[in-house]
C-alpha positions as CSV (number, residue, x, y, z in Angstrom):
1,M,78.5,95.7,82.8
2,F,78.6,93.4,79.8
3,S,76.9,94.5,76.6
4,H,74.1,92.2,75.4
5,I,76.1,90.8,72.6
6,F,79.9,91.2,72.2
7,L,82.4,90.0,69.7
8,I,85.4,88.0,70.7
9,C,88.0,87.9,67.9
10,L,90.9,85.5,68.2
11,C,94.0,87.3,67.3
12,V,97.6,87.0,66.4
13,S,99.6,90.0,65.1
14,C,100.3,89.5,61.4
15,R,100.0,91.6,58.3
16,R,97.6,89.7,56.1
17,G,95.1,86.8,56.3
18,S,91.5,86.2,57.0
19,N,89.5,87.1,60.1
20,V,88.5,84.4,62.6
21,S,85.9,85.5,65.0
22,L,83.2,84.2,67.4
23,L,79.9,86.0,68.2
24,L,78.7,85.2,71.7
25,D,75.4,86.1,73.3
26,M,76.1,87.1,76.9
27,S,72.9,88.9,77.7
28,A,72.2,86.7,80.7
29,L,75.3,87.8,82.5
30,G,74.9,91.5,83.2
31,S,77.2,92.7,86.0
32,V,79.3,89.9,87.4
33,E,80.8,91.4,90.5
34,P,79.8,89.2,93.5
35,L,77.6,90.3,96.2
36,S,79.1,90.7,99.6
37,S,76.6,88.3,101.1
38,G,78.5,85.4,99.6
39,V,75.3,84.1,97.9
40,V,76.0,82.7,94.4
41,T,73.6,84.6,92.1
42,P,72.4,83.4,88.6
43,R,74.7,85.9,87.0
44,E,77.7,84.7,88.9
45,R,76.8,81.1,88.1
46,A,76.5,82.0,84.4
47,T,80.0,83.5,84.6
48,Q,81.5,80.4,86.0
49,E,79.7,78.2,83.5
50,Y,81.0,80.3,80.7
51,L,84.6,80.3,81.9
52,Q,84.5,76.5,82.4
53,S,83.0,75.7,79.0
54,A,84.0,78.4,76.5
55,S,86.1,77.1,73.6
56,R,87.2,78.1,70.1
57,V,89.7,75.7,68.6
58,L,92.0,77.0,65.9
59,S,93.9,75.0,63.4
60,R,97.5,76.0,62.5
61,Q,96.2,77.6,59.3
62,Q,93.6,79.6,61.1
63,L,96.2,80.7,63.7
64,L,98.5,81.9,61.0
65,Q,95.8,83.7,59.1
66,S,94.1,85.4,62.0
67,V,94.5,89.2,62.0
68,Q,91.9,90.4,64.4
69,L,92.6,91.4,67.9
70,F,91.5,89.1,70.7
71,Y,89.7,90.9,73.5
72,P,89.6,88.8,76.7
73,Q,88.6,91.9,78.6
74,E,85.1,90.9,77.4
75,I,85.6,87.6,79.1
76,P,84.5,87.7,82.8
77,M,87.4,88.7,85.1
78,N,86.3,86.3,87.8
79,F,86.3,89.1,90.4
80,V,87.3,88.3,94.0
81,D,85.6,90.2,96.8
82,Q,87.6,90.9,99.9
83,K,85.0,89.2,102.1
84,E,85.4,85.9,100.2
85,L,88.8,85.3,101.8
86,D,87.7,86.0,105.4
87,I,91.3,86.2,106.6
88,P,91.9,89.1,109.0
89,N,94.7,91.5,107.8
90,H,95.4,89.6,104.6
91,G,95.7,93.0,102.9
92,S,99.2,93.4,104.5
93,K,100.4,90.5,102.3
94,N,98.9,91.8,99.0
95,R,101.1,93.9,96.7
96,Y,98.0,95.3,95.1
97,K,94.8,95.7,97.1
98,T,92.4,94.8,94.2
99,I,94.3,91.7,93.0
100,L,93.4,88.8,95.3
101,P,93.8,85.0,94.9
102,N,90.6,83.1,94.0
103,P,89.6,81.2,97.1
104,H,88.9,77.8,95.4
105,S,92.4,77.5,93.9
106,R,94.6,79.5,96.3
107,V,97.8,78.0,97.8
108,I,97.4,77.5,101.6
109,L,100.7,77.4,103.6
110,K,100.9,74.8,106.2
111,T,101.1,76.1,109.8
112,K,101.4,74.5,113.2
113,N,98.5,76.6,114.4
114,S,95.4,75.9,112.3
115,N,93.8,79.0,113.8
116,D,96.5,81.3,112.5
117,L,94.9,82.1,109.2
118,L,97.2,84.9,108.3
119,S,100.3,82.7,108.5
120,S,98.7,80.3,106.1
121,Y,98.0,83.1,103.5
122,I,99.9,83.8,100.4
123,N,98.7,85.6,97.3
124,A,99.1,82.7,95.0
125,N,96.9,80.3,93.0
126,Y,97.3,76.8,91.5
127,I,96.9,77.0,87.7
128,R,95.9,74.1,85.5
129,G,98.1,73.2,82.6
130,Y,97.6,71.3,79.3
131,L,94.6,68.9,79.4
132,R,93.6,70.7,82.6
133,D,96.6,69.1,84.4
134,E,95.9,70.0,88.0
135,R,98.5,72.2,89.7
136,A,100.8,72.4,86.7
137,F,101.7,76.0,87.7
138,I,101.5,78.4,90.6
139,A,100.8,82.0,89.7
140,T,101.8,84.5,92.3
141,Q,102.7,88.1,92.9
142,G,106.3,89.4,93.3
143,P,107.4,88.8,96.9
144,M,107.3,91.7,99.3
145,I,109.7,92.4,102.1
146,N,107.2,90.8,104.6
147,T,106.3,87.8,102.3
148,V,109.8,86.5,101.3
149,N,109.8,83.8,103.9
150,D,106.3,82.8,102.8
151,F,107.5,82.5,99.2
152,W,110.3,80.2,100.1
153,Q,108.0,78.1,102.3
154,M,105.7,77.7,99.3
155,V,108.6,76.7,97.1
156,W,109.6,74.0,99.6
157,Q,106.1,72.9,100.5
158,E,105.0,72.4,96.9
159,D,108.3,70.8,95.9
160,C,108.6,73.3,93.0
161,P,111.5,72.5,90.6
162,V,111.5,75.8,88.6
163,I,110.8,79.5,89.4
164,I,110.1,82.0,86.6
165,M,110.4,85.7,87.3
166,I,109.2,88.1,84.6
167,T,109.7,91.6,86.1
168,K,112.4,93.9,87.1
169,L,112.8,94.9,90.7
170,K,111.7,98.4,89.8
171,E,109.8,99.8,86.9
172,K,109.2,103.4,88.2
173,N,107.9,101.9,91.4
174,E,108.9,98.7,93.2
175,K,107.6,95.6,91.5
176,C,109.4,92.9,93.5
177,V,112.0,92.7,96.2
178,L,115.3,90.9,95.9
179,Y,114.2,87.6,97.5
180,W,117.2,85.4,96.8
181,P,120.8,85.6,98.2
182,E,124.0,86.4,96.5
183,K,125.5,83.2,97.8
184,R,123.6,81.9,100.9
185,G,120.6,83.0,102.8
186,I,118.1,81.8,105.4
187,Y,114.4,82.5,104.9
188,G,112.4,81.2,107.8
189,R,113.1,77.5,107.9
190,V,114.4,77.3,104.4
191,E,118.1,77.8,103.6
192,V,118.9,78.9,100.0
193,F,122.3,78.5,98.3
194,V,123.2,79.9,94.9
195,N,125.2,77.1,93.2
196,N,125.7,78.7,89.8
197,V,124.7,81.7,87.7
198,K,124.4,81.7,83.9
199,E,123.7,84.8,82.0
200,C,121.8,84.3,78.7
201,D,120.8,86.9,76.2
202,H,117.4,87.6,77.6
203,Y,117.4,85.9,81.1
204,I,119.6,84.9,83.9
205,I,119.5,81.3,85.2
206,R,120.4,80.6,88.8
207,S,120.9,77.0,90.0
208,L,119.8,76.9,93.6
209,I,120.1,74.4,96.4
210,L,117.3,74.5,99.1
211,K,117.8,72.8,102.4
212,Q,115.4,72.2,105.3
213,G,115.3,69.6,108.0
214,G,118.2,67.6,106.7
215,Q,116.8,67.4,103.2
216,S,118.1,69.2,100.1
217,R,116.5,70.0,96.7
218,K,117.6,71.6,93.4
219,V,115.6,74.5,92.0
220,Q,116.2,76.5,88.8
221,H,115.4,80.2,88.9
222,Y,114.9,82.0,85.6
223,W,114.9,85.8,85.7
224,Y,113.6,87.1,82.4
225,T,115.1,90.6,82.1
226,S,114.2,91.6,78.5
227,W,110.6,92.6,79.0
228,P,110.6,96.4,78.5
229,D,109.0,98.7,81.1
230,H,105.3,99.3,80.5
231,K,105.5,97.7,77.1
232,T,105.6,94.3,75.5
233,P,108.6,92.8,73.7
234,E,108.9,93.4,70.0
235,S,110.0,89.8,69.3
236,A,108.3,86.6,70.3
237,G,111.6,84.6,70.1
238,P,112.9,85.2,73.6
239,L,109.7,84.2,75.3
240,L,109.5,81.0,73.2
241,Q,113.1,80.2,74.1
242,L,112.3,80.6,77.7
243,V,109.2,78.4,77.4
244,N,111.4,75.7,75.7
245,D,114.2,75.9,78.2
246,V,111.9,75.7,81.2
247,E,110.1,72.7,79.7
248,E,113.4,71.0,79.2
249,D,114.5,71.7,82.7
250,R,111.2,70.6,84.2
251,R,111.4,67.2,82.5
252,G,114.9,66.7,83.8
253,F,113.9,67.2,87.4
254,T,112.7,64.3,89.6
255,S,110.3,66.7,91.3
256,C,106.8,66.8,89.8
257,G,105.7,69.9,91.7
258,P,104.2,73.0,90.0
259,V,106.3,75.5,88.2
260,I,106.1,78.9,90.0
261,V,105.6,81.9,87.7
262,H,105.5,85.5,88.9
263,C,105.7,89.0,87.6
264,S,104.6,91.9,89.9
265,A,100.9,91.2,90.2
266,G,101.0,87.7,89.0
267,I,98.3,88.1,86.3
268,G,99.7,89.8,83.2
269,R,103.2,88.6,82.1
270,T,102.6,85.6,84.3
271,G,99.5,84.7,82.4
272,C,101.3,85.4,79.1
273,F,104.0,82.8,79.9
274,I,101.6,80.2,81.2
275,A,99.2,80.6,78.2
276,T,102.0,80.4,75.7
277,T,103.3,77.2,77.4
278,I,99.9,75.6,77.3
279,G,99.3,76.7,73.7
280,C,102.6,75.5,72.5
281,R,102.0,72.1,74.1
282,Q,98.6,71.8,72.5
283,L,99.9,72.7,69.1
284,E,102.7,70.2,69.4
285,L,100.5,67.3,70.4
286,E,97.2,68.1,68.7
287,G,98.0,70.5,65.8
288,V,95.4,72.9,67.1
289,V,95.1,75.5,69.8
290,D,92.1,76.7,71.9
291,V,93.1,80.2,72.7
292,L,89.7,81.2,74.1
293,G,89.6,78.1,76.3
294,I,93.1,78.7,77.6
295,V,92.3,82.2,78.7
296,C,89.1,81.2,80.3
297,Q,90.9,78.4,82.2
298,L,93.5,80.8,83.4
299,R,90.8,83.3,84.6
300,T,88.9,80.5,86.4
301,D,92.0,79.7,88.4
302,R,93.3,83.3,89.0
303,Y,91.5,86.6,88.7
304,N,91.9,88.6,85.5
305,C,94.8,86.8,84.0
306,L,96.1,88.3,80.8
307,C,94.6,91.6,81.7
308,S,96.2,93.9,79.1
309,Q,95.8,93.9,75.3
310,G,99.6,94.1,74.9
311,E,100.3,91.0,76.9
312,R,97.5,89.0,75.2
313,S,98.8,90.0,71.8
314,H,102.4,89.1,72.7
315,G,101.3,85.6,73.9
316,L,99.3,84.9,70.8
317,R,102.1,86.3,68.6
318,S,104.4,83.8,70.3
319,L,102.1,81.0,69.4
320,R,102.0,82.1,65.8
321,W,105.8,82.4,65.8
322,S,106.2,78.9,67.1
323,Q,104.6,77.5,64.0
324,R,107.0,79.1,61.6
């Protein structure tokens, strides 16, 4: 339940400066979890209108001076009800039962049988980029043993040039399965070759060749390994380096498909990377950044992106660091 009035403070971690905040009256929202009937209520409509229109543009100076914490948990999560998907047994393909893809933006795998809804299902959403560029990214969960083939089908279907992985395989519990081969592997109809491996300070880059039906494509796979278990990195430098390297790679590829980003659930670290990428691009071209608007755009496209305070703070700290 939302409080009648709540304070959203735009934050970046720094030691001194002035506060930048925005007071919003959200008394019309109340509880925003959807009803199982599928009827769009006034509260749900208000939630969608807020996510699609909320904005608070910061200049570079305001970004550097801001010291308050930014609390997107007060922004509607854009909750997805199980019944909205209407796909029998889709739970078998979800790593976490409460983290579901928003129906309007979810990726649908192409199948020969249009009635086979489960084969077309993957827990992934298209995410808009800078200037609301449609399908700039795909945010998805870490592949499971029974969804690895689906993952590679999505990579091929969407003509994705880059994959970003921001999780270890295990952090106490399994977070992601090893979904690529050491040298060569076949995943459904997609054949994957590892052409080259380059170890950097904070991530490993694999140059892949994908083949299907007589065609071949190049894909770069970045595995960011420096994100500490159950914490956020102390330095923003490695994330910014990753953002810059990925952007440079993306521009060099002939493919214009979306960049795939995943962690374990596909909402936290994934959202941090995407938000940082969009924010850096906006700062570069406009000299301002709309932090609130970026988070709302992410949550419109995928449920509860940037869900933890640590991930939000790290993403915003990275934006501040990029202006030094």
